[in-house]
C-alpha positions as MATLAB code, in Angstrom:
seq = 'XXXXXXXXXXXXXXXXXXXXXXXXXXXXXXXXXXXXXXXXXXXXXXXXXXXXXXXXXXXXXXXXXXXXXXXXXXXXXXXXXXXXXXXXXXXXXXXXXXXXXXXXXXXXXXXXXXXXXXXXXXXXXXXXXXXXXXXXXXXXXXXXXXXXXXXXXXXXXXXXXXXXXXXXXXXXXXXXXXXXXXXXXXXXXXXXXXXXXXXXXXXXXXXXXXXXXXXXXXXXXXXXXXXXXXXXXXXXXXXXXXXXXXXXXXXXXXXXXXXXXXXXXXXXXXXXXXXXXXXXXXXXXXXXXXXXXXXXXXXXXXXXXXXXXXXXXXXXXXXXXXXXXX';
ca = [
     164.386   16.698   97.974;
     161.656   14.869   99.675;
     162.445   10.466  100.194;
     160.026    9.844   97.140;
     161.860   11.857   94.954;
     165.101   10.368   95.678;
     164.010    7.153   95.058;
     162.237    8.404   92.390;
     165.781    9.673   90.585;
     167.247    6.672   91.643;
     165.128    4.412   89.206;
     165.728    6.790   87.001;
     169.372    6.803   86.981;
     169.860    3.115   87.832;
     167.334    2.475   84.432;
     169.319    4.880   82.562;
     172.559    3.264   83.492;
     171.217   -0.559   82.159;
     170.028    1.106   79.329;
     173.627    2.790   78.195;
     175.181   -0.836   79.089;
     173.140   -2.361   76.226;
     174.216    0.610   74.262;
     177.551    0.316   74.807;
     177.989   -3.463   74.558;
     175.906   -3.151   71.036;
     178.659   -0.579   69.372;
     181.120   -2.128   71.529;
     182.321    0.795   73.522;
     184.772   -1.199   75.779;
     188.014   -1.443   77.593;
     190.037   -3.983   76.148;
     192.964   -4.707   78.586;
     196.514   -3.729   77.365;
     199.884   -3.651   78.991;
     198.849   -0.246   81.122;
     195.722   -2.197   82.309;
     195.159   -3.104   86.037;
     192.182   -5.011   84.612;
     192.037   -8.778   82.765;
     189.067   -9.058   81.150;
     187.068   -6.941   78.506;
     184.891   -4.463   80.300;
     182.228   -1.687   78.883;
     183.797    1.920   79.131;
     181.799    5.247   80.212;
     179.339    4.387   82.833;
     180.373    7.727   84.607;
     178.213    9.090   81.628;
     175.277    9.183   84.354;
     177.226   11.571   86.107;
     176.282   14.439   83.419;
     173.174   13.415   82.700;
     172.494   13.537   86.388;
     173.945   17.211   86.577;
     171.723   18.135   83.477;
     168.785   16.377   85.234;
     168.728   18.810   88.295;
     168.923   21.504   85.874;
     165.425   20.541   83.925;
     163.833   18.987   86.870;
     164.526   22.020   89.712;
     165.377   24.661   87.476;
     167.990   26.499   89.338;
     169.803   29.287   87.968;
     172.904   27.203   86.390;
     172.809   27.782   82.763;
     176.391   28.608   81.957;
     177.329   25.310   84.271;
     174.928   23.465   82.391;
     175.973   23.894   79.233;
     179.450   23.405   80.015;
     178.962   20.523   81.510;
     177.047   19.241   78.488;
     180.650   20.609   76.207;
     182.971   18.802   78.722;
     180.800   15.099   78.674;
     180.130   15.012   75.168;
     183.677   15.651   73.675;
     184.889   12.871   76.624;
     182.235   10.209   75.684;
     183.465   10.868   71.508;
     186.821    9.959   73.164;
     185.893    7.171   74.800;
     184.498    5.945   71.221;
     187.276    7.306   69.326;
     190.416    8.801   70.335;
     190.145   12.745   69.359;
     192.868   15.175   68.861;
     194.196   16.309   72.426;
     194.111   20.316   70.518;
     190.013   19.788   69.994;
     189.287   18.236   73.313;
     191.873   21.210   74.931;
     190.076   23.686   73.049;
     186.344   21.952   74.372;
     187.748   21.620   78.036;
     188.836   25.113   77.422;
     185.496   26.315   76.339;
     184.028   24.586   79.172;
     185.901   25.857   81.843;
     185.280   29.568   80.812;
     181.460   28.775   81.489;
     182.060   27.059   84.432;
     184.257   31.035   84.979;
     181.273   32.391   84.210;
     178.888   30.518   85.957;
     181.047   31.016   89.009;
     181.295   35.289   88.320;
     185.448   34.958   88.070;
     186.407   36.142   84.272;
     188.917   38.818   85.697;
     190.937   41.345   83.835;
     193.482   41.361   82.776;
     193.337   37.994   80.885;
     195.727   36.381   81.797;
     194.457   36.339   85.375;
     191.814   33.998   83.518;
     194.081   31.969   81.862;
     196.370   31.012   84.530;
     192.706   29.858   86.876;
     191.737   28.098   83.557;
     194.803   25.754   83.223;
     194.917   25.596   87.010;
     191.194   23.915   86.326;
     191.641   22.123   83.464;
     195.220   20.389   84.750;
     193.055   19.490   87.811;
     190.081   17.994   85.563;
     192.967   15.792   83.768;
     194.509   14.932   86.941;
     191.527   13.872   88.284;
     190.534   11.952   85.233;
     194.247   10.095   84.892;
     193.622    8.899   88.951;
     190.592    6.755   87.188;
     192.630    3.840   86.763;
     191.295    1.061   89.284;
     187.827   -0.279   90.614;
     185.730    2.029   92.887;
     188.679    4.649   92.892;
     186.605    7.554   91.153;
     183.177    6.733   92.539;
     184.469    6.115   96.376;
     186.201    9.091   95.982;
     183.832   11.678   94.579;
     181.207   10.188   97.067;
     183.396   11.253  100.015;
     184.196   14.492   98.328;
     180.320   15.043   97.673;
     179.325   13.716  101.138;
     181.550   16.006  102.607;
     179.918   18.580  100.081;
     176.642   17.840  101.414;
     177.603   18.087  105.042;
     178.956   21.511  104.621;
     176.015   22.470  102.449;
     173.441   21.478  105.516;
     175.314   22.244  108.659;
     178.252   24.776  107.930;
     177.544   27.102  105.054;
     174.513   27.038  102.475;
     176.650   27.483   99.229;
     174.985   25.653   96.655;
     171.420   23.998   95.709;
     171.316   21.005   97.307;
     168.755   19.222   94.479;
     172.080   19.228   92.439;
     174.442   17.613   95.183;
     172.017   15.000   95.998;
     170.832   13.896   92.394;
     175.134   13.572   91.652;
     175.349   12.018   94.950;
     172.720    9.528   93.752;
     173.881    8.895   90.086;
     177.312    8.389   92.185;
     175.674    5.546   93.963;
     174.247    3.896   90.951;
     177.573    3.972   89.498;
     179.242    2.282   92.521;
     176.867   -0.310   92.554;
     178.141   -1.462   89.102;
     182.047   -0.378   89.438;
     183.048   -0.555   93.393;
     183.841   -4.056   93.290;
     186.208   -6.836   92.831;
     184.982   -7.440   89.020;
     183.728   -4.722   87.718;
     180.577   -4.012   85.586;
     181.662   -1.294   84.251;
     184.252    1.416   83.875;
     183.591    5.563   84.294;
     185.391    6.272   80.999;
     186.731    9.970   80.603;
     182.622   10.674   79.745;
     182.488    9.870   83.788;
     185.801   10.724   85.636;
     186.439   14.375   83.164;
     182.519   15.092   83.774;
     182.646   14.721   87.934;
     186.006   16.634   88.472;
     183.924   19.283   86.082;
     181.151   19.079   88.817;
     183.222   19.135   91.891;
     185.385   21.537   90.871;
     182.359   23.499   90.185;
     180.921   22.615   93.761;
     184.439   23.602   95.400;
     184.787   27.002   93.550;
     181.164   27.836   94.904;
     182.164   26.497   98.276;
     185.508   28.810   98.363;
     184.203   31.916   96.722;
     181.173   31.971   99.062;
     183.580   31.715  102.321;
     186.754   33.147  100.989;
     188.177   30.502  102.222;
     190.588   28.560   99.989;
     191.861   25.870  101.885;
     189.059   23.422  100.873;
     190.923   22.488   98.128;
     192.298   20.306  100.589;
     189.558   18.397  100.180;
     191.901   16.693   96.967;
     194.961   16.732   98.640;
     195.188   13.145   98.807;
     194.438   12.663   94.709;
     196.863   16.161   94.249;
     199.674   14.118   96.417;
     199.578   11.220   94.141;
     199.401   13.072   90.871;
     201.883   15.626   91.978;
     204.639   13.396   93.500;
     203.990   10.989   90.106;
     204.475   13.915   87.814;
     207.659   14.965   89.447;
     208.998   11.130   89.506;
     208.636   10.939   85.682;
     210.186   14.296   84.722;
     213.380   13.038   86.654;
     213.086    9.871   84.630;
     212.984   12.116   81.575;
     209.343   10.322   80.708;
     206.611   12.347   78.392;
     204.382   13.249   81.389;
     201.415   13.493   78.629;
     201.556   10.135   77.459;
     199.339    7.075   79.013;
     201.400    5.443   82.076;
     200.392    3.664   85.176;
     202.898    4.892   87.064;
     201.073    6.504   90.010;
     201.003    5.238   93.323;
     198.163    3.450   94.054;
     198.589    1.354   90.538;
     201.882    0.193   92.251;
     199.876   -0.887   94.794;
     197.262   -2.511   93.363;
     199.678   -3.870   89.789;
     202.759   -4.431   91.046;
     202.259   -4.830   94.897;
     199.342   -7.094   94.083;
     197.167   -5.190   97.451;
     193.341   -5.712   96.514;
     191.991   -2.870   94.482;
     189.389   -2.066   96.582;
     191.968   -1.844   99.704;
     194.268    0.593   97.752;
     190.744    2.356   97.520;
     189.861    2.121  100.758;
     193.490    3.529  102.296;
     193.234    6.561  100.111;
     189.396    7.169  101.368;
     190.555    6.605  104.714;
     192.900    9.145  104.150;
     191.090   11.621  103.115;
     188.170   11.326  105.080;
     190.561   12.407  108.345;
     192.266   15.483  106.359;
     188.294   16.140  105.476;
     187.167   16.048  109.068;
     190.639   18.181  109.932;
     189.724   21.061  107.639;
     185.940   21.420  108.826;
     186.627   20.574  112.542;
     189.696   21.316  113.708;
     191.794   24.183  111.049;
     189.042   25.906  109.312;
     190.278   28.652  108.496;
     194.123   28.488  110.080;
     196.777   28.583  107.179;
     199.387   27.696  109.115;
     198.234   24.852  110.726;
     196.803   23.983  107.135;
     200.467   24.441  105.832;
     201.693   22.239  108.397;
     199.008   19.660  107.475;
     200.200   19.789  103.650;
     203.797   19.720  104.667;
     203.376   16.456  106.932;
     201.212   14.831  104.155;
     203.594   15.221  101.683;
     206.805   14.111  103.736;
     204.782   10.725  104.493;
     203.715   10.254  101.337;
     206.847   10.809   99.459;
     208.420    8.582  102.196;
     205.969    5.656  101.409;
     206.516    5.512   97.680;
     210.523    4.913   98.504;
     210.179    2.816  101.058;
     207.632    1.143   98.676;
     208.538    1.461   95.234;
     211.965    2.191   96.486;
     214.623    5.058   94.652;
     215.617    2.259   91.744;
     211.953    2.075   90.685;
     211.169    6.061   91.281;
     214.233    6.613   89.469;
     214.602    4.213   86.799;
     218.355    3.741   88.135;
     219.920    0.442   87.662;
     220.710   -1.839   91.190;
     224.530   -2.006   91.881;
     224.971   -5.703   91.445;
     223.972   -5.668   88.050;
];
């Protein structure tokens, strides 16, 4: 992709975002602050719609042979956008998510028999996509983390192994840069919404799948390690507190840092990105295909992360215990 073409795409996606702001403002597609929010002002929801648009735009402009992926992306972006406007029945949403993931599997040529292998894989991928969505709770975190992941994947595609369409990668990267211009700031102009976080998660899962199957190296999944640690430990502590893990909440560690500890949101994002950047560097240049080293990294990160949660949040908060002097 030439520089001129990239600049043209940047202008197109920027104009698309601005047009969406007008539409969202007209149809009242906004986020009202509530007890679970990390923001205090009314903000446009769904600015991440350009992630899905970028993925589809790449398909039509560059004609790469990703038909099933593109259909899946369109379906999952559409149902997520509808969910942003009017909360949908969870069954309807999960059915569309399942269909989109099956289309993704078809694109990756990983529809396996017996059927339960595919079913297990679909559950894992749907869980990953929804976990990515749940991590979208403060300014800059979805855009920043996604840009780091996509930048890492671009580096691998260019300098390690050619595993995907560089046009797709660059088009989506440009869309994330545009979104970050409006979101990666103290007072965000817009939020990604489900349409944004789900769409970019779908794209990233697809790209990671391509990379893993091309290299036969599952360790690249650790590019999602920081998000994974926050999600898994949060689910664990919510289960221990006997909470409904499917009910909306703000129990993630990054939310605690931003809301209860009053850390600046962008500082929390910077911390998460810095840790993930170090992990990505270790995976690419040090660990590579060494499973034992990867296991050591995983365990070390888990121990450090859980220790930090206990130290900063406290055992009483994590397990919802009454203090002894109460």
